[in-house]
N, C-alpha and C positions, 0 to 999 in steps of 0.2 A: 669463437662462438661454441656454446655447449652443444653436445650431440643430442639427437632426438631420443636416443636410448636413455640418456641421463634424464631428460625431461619426463619420459614415461615412468621413471622410477620415483618421481616426486610423490609426496604424500597423497592419500586418497582425495580425489576432487569431489565436489558436490555437483559438478556439471562438467561435461567435456570441454576441451579447448580445441578450436580449429584454427590453424595458423599456416601462413605462408612466409617464406623468407626470400629476400632479394640477394642474389649472388651471381657473379660472372655476367652482369648486365641484363639479367632477366629474373622474373619471379618464378620460384619453384612451385611444384604442385602442392596441394593441401596436405598437411600432416594433422592427424587426428589423435589427440591425447585423451584416452578413454576415461570414462567415469569409473568403470569397473563392474557395472551390473547390466551391461548391454544384453539384449535378447535379439534373436533372429525372427523376423516377421515376413510372411509372404503376402504381398499386396499385388493383386492383378498380374500374376505371372512374373513378378519382380521380387527379388529377395533383398530385404533391407536389414541393416543392423540398427537397432533403435534403443533409446533410453530417454530420460526426462529429467527435469529439475523443477522443484517446487511441489505444488499439489493443486489439483483442480479436476475438471471434467473434460472428457472427450466423448461427445455424443451423450449417451445415457450412462456412461461408466465413470466412476470416481477413479482417478489415477493417483496412486500413492506409491506404487512399485513399478519397476520396469515390466514385470510380468503382466501387469494390467493392460499393457499395450497389445499383447498377443491377440486378444479378442477385440479390443476397442478400435485399433487402427484399421483392420480390414473392413470393419462394419461401417466406418464413415468415409473411407477413401475410395469412393465409388466413381468420382470424376477426376478432374485435374488435381494432382496431389496437394499442392499448396492451398488452393481454394477450398478443397474438401476439408482439410484439416483446420484452416482458419475459420471456417464457418461453424465448426463444432467444438472449438477450444473455449473453455471458460475457466476463470480463476487465475491465480499467479502460477502459471504453468508454461514451461518451454519444452518442446519436443525436439529431439535430435535424431535424424535418420540419415543413413548413408548407404550407398552401394559401393562397389569397388573403386569407383572413380568420381563420384559426386556426393557432396556433403551438404546437408540442409540443417538449419536451425529455425524452428517455427515457434516464436513466442505467441502467447495469447493475444488476440487482436487489440485489446485495450492497452497492451504493454505493461500489465501489472508485474509480470516477470520481465525484468529489465534485461535486454540483450545488449551487451557492451561490445564496442569495437575499438581496438587499439591499432593505431596506424602511424608508422614512421617510415623513413626512407628504406629501412631494412626489414621491418617486420609488420605483418598485417594479421591480426588475430581477432577471434570472436569467442565469447562465452557469456553465459548468464551468471557465472560464478566469478565475481570481480577478483576475489582473492586468488583463485587459480589462474586467472588471466594475467594478473600482475606478476605472480610468481613465475609463470612460464616465460614471459617476455624478459623478465629480469635475468633469468638463467641463460637467455640468449644474448646477454650483453647490453640490453636496453636499460635506460635509467629513467623510468616514469616518475614524473614529479607530481606531488600532491597539489591540488587546486585550492588555493586560499579563496578564490572568487566563489567557488561552489559553497564553501563553508560560510562565507559572508551572506550568501543568499539564504542559507539555512538559518543563520542567526537572525537575519532581518525579517524573514517571512515565515519561518517554520518548516520550509521544505526546499528542495532543489527543483530544477526543471528548466529554467531559462539558462542556467549553467548546467550542463548535462550530467557531469559526474565528478567524483571527488579526486580525480586525476586529470591533469591538463591535457594529456594526449589520448584520453578515452572519451568516446562519444557513446550515446545510446541510440538505438534505433527508435524511430517515432512509432506511435501506435499504428497498427495495421501493416507493419513492415516485417519482412523475414529475409534471410540470406540463403543463397545457394552458391556453392563453391566447387569448381572443378579445376582441371589442370590449366585451363585457358583463362578463367575469369572468376571474379567474385561479384556476384550479382545480388543487388538489393531489390527485392520485389515488393509488391503491395497486394494484400489479399483483396479479392474481388468484393468482399463484403464491405469494404470501405466506400465503394461507390454507392451502395444502398444506404449506408449509414448517413451520408451527407445529403442524400436526395430527400426532398420534402415528401413525407408519407402521404399516400393517397387516401388512407383510412386510419385514423388514429386509434379507432377501436380495435382493429386487427393488430396494431402494434402493442396495445395494452395486453391483448390475449397472448401474444408471443412472449412478452416479458413475464407475465404471470405463469405461463407454461415453463419457462426457463427456471423460475424459482421452485416450482413443484418438482420438476425433473431433478434439479440439484439436490433437494432434500431427500427425495426417494433414493438417489444413488448413494448418499451417505448412509441412510438407514439400511441399505442392502449390502453395504461394503464388507460386513463380516468382522469389523473391529469389535473387540469385547467391551470397550468403553467409548461410547459415543456421547460427546459433551457439546452443549450449545451455550454460548454466552447469553445471559439474560440480565438486562438492566432495567432501569425505570424509563428508558427512552423508547424510541419508535422502532429502530431497525431490527433489534433483536426480537421484538414482539411481532414484527412482520414475518420473520422466519418462523416463530412459534405458530403463527396463524396458518402457514403452509403445512407445518407438521400436523396440526390438529385437523385441517381439512382432509389430509391423507390418512388420518388415524395412526400417526407415527410417533406422537409425542411421548408415548410410553416406552419408546425404544431409546430414549435419551435421558441423560442427567443434565441439569441446568446449573450453570456456574455464575456467581456474582461475588466479587471480592469487596472488602471494605467493612467499615464499622456498621453494625446493624442499625444505628440511628441515622446513618446517611441516607438521603432520599433514594439513591440508586439501589442500595442493598435492601432497604425497607420495602420498596415497591416490588422488587424482584421476589422477595420472600412472600409477600402477601399474594402476589400473582400465582406463585407456585402452589401455595396452599389452596387458593381458589380453584385452580384447574386440577389439582391433585397430582402434581408432578414433583419429582425429587430435586432438592437444591443441594449443591455441593460447594465446597471451598476450593476444589481442585480443577484445573484445566489440563492436567496431565503433565505439567512441567514443574521442575524444582528451581526456584529462583536463588540467586546469590544474595548474600547480605549486601546492602547497598554500599557502594564505594564511589564517591564523587570522581568524575573525570574519566570513567571507563565506558561511557555509553556509545562512543563512536567506534570503538576498536572492533567489536564483533561484526560490524557492517562495513568495515574498511572505509569509514568516513561518509557513507551514503545516508545513514539514518541514525538519529539519536534514539537509541532503544536499549534498555537494559535487558538483554536477551537471557533466556533461561540458562542455567548451568548444565542441566541434564533433563531428560524426559523419561517418564514412566512408559513401559511397553504397552502396546496394543491399545493406544488412544488415538482418537481423531477429534478435532475441535472445529466447531462452526462458530463464526463470528461475523456480525454485521458491519458494514462500512459503506458498501455501494448504495445503500438506501438514500444517502445524501444526494445521489445523482438523480433520483426521481423527483426531488424537490429543488428549490433554489437555495444554494448555500449563500449566495451573495445578495439575494432578495432585491430590494429597491436599488441597490448599487448598480444593478445592470442598466438602470436608466441614466447613469452618470457617464455613459460612454461618449465623452466629448474629448477634451484634450487628454492624452495618456497620463500626464502628470497628475491631473485632477482625479482621474480614475484610480490610479495607484494609491493616492492619498486617501481616497474614500475606502479603499480595501484595507490598507495597512495602517491608517491613522498617522500618528505623529512620527512614526519611524520614517515615513516618506514626506513629512512636512518640511518646508525649507528651513524653518527656525530650529528644528530638532532632529534633522535627518542624520542618522548615524553612518550613512553611506558616503564614501568619497565621491567627488564630482565626476571623475571619469567612470567609476563603477556605476554610478547612478545613471549617467547618460547611456551607457551600454545596456543597462537593464531596461530603461525606457524604450530604447530602440528595439530590443528583442520583444518586449511586450507589444509594441506597436505592430511589428511584423507578424506576430502570432495572431493578433486580433484581426488584422487585414486578411490574413490567410484563412482564418475560420469563416469570415464572411464570404470570401471568394469561393471557398469550398461549398457554400450553400447554407450555412447555419444562419438562423435569424439573428439580427444584430443584438437583440436584447437577450440572447442566450450565450453570447461570446464568453462572458465571465464564468458562467456555469460550465461551459465546455473547458475553459481553462482549469476549473476545479477538477474535472474528470481527467484531463490530459496531463496536468502538472501536480496539483496538490494531492489528489486522491491516489494518483499513480505512485508518487514518490513517498507517500506515507502508508496508506492502507495496503497498496499492492506490495511494497517492499517489506512491510511488517509481516504479512502472510508468508512471503517467500522466505525470509530469514527464519521465521518461526518453524517453517516446514522443513528446514534443515535438520531439526531435531524430532518433531512430531507433526503430522499433517494438520495444517490450519487452512480452512477454506471459507469463502464468503458466498453463501447460496444466493445472495442478491446480485452477484456478478452476472451481468447480462448486457450484451451490446444493444439488444432491443430496449432494455430498461433505460439505459443512458440516452438513447435516441428519443425514447418516449418523453423523458424529462425535458430535453432540449427543444422539442417541437411542440410542447404544451405551452399555451399562452402564458406570458410572464406572471400575470396575477394569479393564475391557477397553480403555476409552478411554485411561486412563493408561498402559496397556501397548502402545499403538499397534497393537492387534490388527487393526483394519481396514486400516491402511496396510501392514503386513507381509503380510497376507493378499492384498491387491491386488497387491503386488510379486510375491509367489509365484505368483499366477495369471497374471501377464504374462511373467515371466522368472525362474523359480525359482532359477537359479544365482546371481543377483545378491544374494539374501538371505544366502547363506552366506559370501560374500566379505568381507574385512575392511572395516570402517567406521573412522571416526576415533575412535570409542569403541564400547562394546558396545551395539548397537542392538536385539539380539534379547532380548526380555523373557521372564521366566519365565511370565507370564500367557499370552503367545502360544504358547509351547511346551507349556504345560499343556493348551491347547485344540486345538492343531494338530500336536502331536508335536515331538520334538527336531529342531533344525536342524543339519545337518552343516556345520560350519565348514571352509572350504577356503582354502588360500593362493593368492595370485596366481601366475600361471605364470612371472613374471619377465621377460616380453618388455618391451622398451623401447618407449614410444609414439613415433609419428612426430610430431615437434614442429614447428609452423608459427609461426615468429617474425615478428612484424610490428613493425618498428622505428618505424613512423609514430606509434605510440601512446606511445612512450617519453617520459617527462617527468622532467627532472632534479629532484632534491629541492630544495626552497626553502632548506633549512638542513641541513647535514650533521650526523650524529650522532657524539657522542664515544663512546669505549669505555665510559666510566662510564654514559652514558645507555643504551647497548645492554644493559649488565649489569643496570641498574635495571629496564628494561622486561621483561627475561627473568625477573627475580626476582618481579615482581608479576603476570606474565603480562598485561601491559598493552600499549597501543598505543605503539610506538616514536615515531611521529609526535607523539603528545601529550606524551610525555616530553621530546622535543626542544624543543617550543614552550611547555611549561608555564610557565616563568618569565616569558616575555614576555606570555603570555595573562593570567596572574595580575596582572601590573603594570597592564595596560590595564583588566582587570575591576575592579580597585580604584578606578580613576578613574571608571568607569561607575557603580559603586555609589554613590560619594560624590556624584556629580552628580545622581543620581536617588533619593536616600535617602527623600524624602518619599513618593513614589509606591510605591517598593518596600516600604517599611515597612508599607503598608496591606495587602499581600497575602502578605508573607513575614516570618519571624522574623529581625530584623536581626542578632542575636547569632549564630544558627546559620549564616546566610548568610556572615558574615565568617570563619567557620572554614575556608571553602574557599580563603581567601587564605594559609593556612599553607604555607610553602615546602617543608615536609617531608611532604607528603601521600604515603601509601604504599598507599592503597586505590585500585585501578583504577576502581571505580565512582565514587568521590569525584572522581578526576581527570576522568573523563568528564563529570561534572556541572559542573565548572569550565568546560569547553569549551562545553557546552550553554548555560550561563548567559551566557557571553561572546558566543556567536553570537546568542542571543536579544536581549540588551540592545543589541548593535551594530545589529541590524535595527530594534529598537523606537525607538531614539534617532536613527536616520538621517532 
């Protein structure tokens, strides 16, 4: 077994690793493999060594450096340590604190910053940096195996969650959980705020104000952070405009640049540009990162198999990025499908369509049965915890889909440059879940919040009609107004420009437009299918155990015309490339 001094010399980690080993019939004390930027903090007569992973907020402070904890930790840790921190953490952020004999890992309460646990008969380890975790246990002689089941869930549904991680021996802590480790024990606790989260609110108006206050506080903290380049995503949709409404309410919108990518004729980019011109705020093509030229098959390597994402190659200094994603939790992602909570098989088919239909199911029978059982257990647990039955699917969105996509995206992006979601709020998620289903489906709380912050933004054009009849029936008709026609001030950053890896033909452009699909995927589809065919053939035995071989091979059809099927081809290719590497 490798020595701990050798482990400490491994390459710089993005987060600490806390581990224990079993030898001579007993578990040894915890060993802390440091991140390298730890600071010493005094909290109520106790000295702690502290650091963090990700980016987010602690109380009213934005946390993007370990030094930010020097002021933020003593300010919030006024009661019991875990509960004080858990009640004040927001964003994809995990804090690490230890004294001379006790080690703590405190992820944000919604679990956007994933805290992983590796456990075998010889090694027990925790970290929010999966790469560092796997590297550490491998150096101790362990042989962690990649999880094909996790990848199949990603292929079939777009995200993980019911299978927890991309390695078989790795689990993830559930939302509201943290760990404390000393010489005698490794303890998984639950933040006290979880009790309040699942309890029916006594006053929905108070919950609305708490969620609104979180949004304002988050935006204020980013504006006050001192970064030279503060950038906020702005699209034609709702979430990024909700963030803008909070900025305008606080008169902070002039402190930011606003970023939207894509062709100027696309609805997202066109609406974002017209909105910037209308409000008088600058539009830019840069989010502070430099992308790689696209290369098929690489999208899972940067995340160790957890997330399909073409991460940036590098980042420009002194940038912070705000991006919406948690706004989906204010409204109903699954809409009327919440009412189909009958047999779990029917519910899953209503959610995922033909992927889960008997005649076209790509999942193998054993995998499908396991998935159904885990979905059934999750649903029963959510109701038992106190959530309304018609909110179970939307809680699944927050606890699984949003966590494994939006949360992980922010966390991995923040390894290069801080990326935070100001709509992140435990109160906002609870507000959505305890709002009546019809109002939740109509985004009543989200529209009401935007109207309370900057009412003009509600009536300006979106990329589609976002004003719902339910909202207008409760709060009166919204007056739709046109943009004023002013052109935005555009800030071009040529440093981020990346030449395409393969040019598109006229036929490919036309095909992408016809199916409203990704031009990049249309350009590379033939090459990806050719390599996917080889990957499938080389791994037929293992793939056939978890997927229907006949259905899977239909994705090799050169004449695919469904953009979702084409997207699945690329997800399958990326997943198998990482799995077989």
